[in-house]
C-alpha positions as CSV (number, residue, x, y, z in Angstrom):
1,M,135.3,102.1,94.9
2,A,132.5,99.6,94.9
3,F,129.2,100.4,93.2
4,I,125.7,99.6,94.4
5,C,123.9,98.5,91.2
6,A,120.2,98.4,90.7
7,P,119.4,96.3,87.7
8,D,116.0,96.9,86.2
9,E,114.0,96.2,83.0
10,Q,111.4,97.8,80.8
11,W,109.3,95.2,78.9
12,S,107.2,95.1,75.7
13,F,106.1,92.6,73.1
14,V,107.9,92.3,69.7
15,G,105.4,91.3,67.0
16,S,103.1,89.3,69.4
17,K,102.6,88.6,73.1
18,A,104.5,85.4,72.6
19,R,107.7,87.4,72.1
20,K,108.3,89.4,75.2
21,H,111.6,91.3,75.1
22,G,112.9,94.2,77.1
23,L,115.5,96.8,77.7
24,W,117.6,95.8,80.7
25,Y,120.0,98.3,82.4
26,G,122.2,98.3,85.5
27,D,122.1,101.7,87.3
28,N,124.8,103.1,89.6
29,T,122.6,104.2,92.5
30,K,125.1,106.8,93.7
31,N,125.1,109.0,90.6
32,G,122.2,107.5,88.6
33,G,124.4,106.6,85.6
34,V,123.9,103.5,83.6
35,L,126.7,101.0,83.9
36,A,125.5,98.6,81.3
37,Y,122.4,97.8,79.2
38,T,121.1,95.3,76.7
39,F,117.9,94.2,74.9
40,G,116.4,90.7,74.9
41,P,114.2,88.0,76.5
42,R,113.8,87.5,80.2
43,T,115.5,84.2,80.9
44,D,118.2,82.9,83.4
45,E,120.7,82.7,80.5
46,T,120.2,86.4,79.5
47,C,120.3,87.4,83.2
48,R,123.8,85.8,83.5
49,E,124.9,87.4,80.2
50,R,123.6,90.8,81.4
51,L,125.3,90.5,84.8
52,A,128.6,89.6,82.9
53,L,128.4,93.1,81.3
54,L,129.0,94.5,84.8
55,A,132.2,92.5,85.3
56,P,134.4,95.5,84.4
57,F,132.9,97.4,87.4
58,T,133.4,96.7,91.1
59,V,129.8,96.0,92.2
60,G,129.6,95.5,95.9
61,M,125.9,95.1,96.2
62,F,122.9,94.5,93.9
63,T,119.4,95.8,94.7
64,S,116.7,94.3,92.6
65,D,113.1,93.2,92.3
66,D,112.4,89.5,93.1
67,W,112.9,88.2,89.6
68,G,114.1,84.6,90.4
69,S,117.0,84.8,88.0
70,Y,118.7,87.4,90.1
71,G,118.6,85.1,93.1
72,R,120.1,82.3,91.1
73,A,122.8,84.3,89.3
74,V,124.0,86.8,91.9
75,P,126.0,85.5,94.9
76,K,123.9,85.8,98.0
77,D,126.4,88.0,99.8
78,N,126.0,90.6,97.0
79,L,122.2,90.6,96.7
């Protein structure tokens, strides 16, 4: 069964506004369960690392906001 995954973030500052970090999670839109989560900065590298956490699951489609990293890391036919 293929999942529809909705990756999202919750952001805050760690110590100062120069250190923006957040909780990232990938939700299964069918049952609302969290498939994977992690904490860290918002960069292309961490986007790829976070999406790699979803590799054990069969994700057929991602629905997301327009954070540019998703467009660069997720194959166009899955976004």
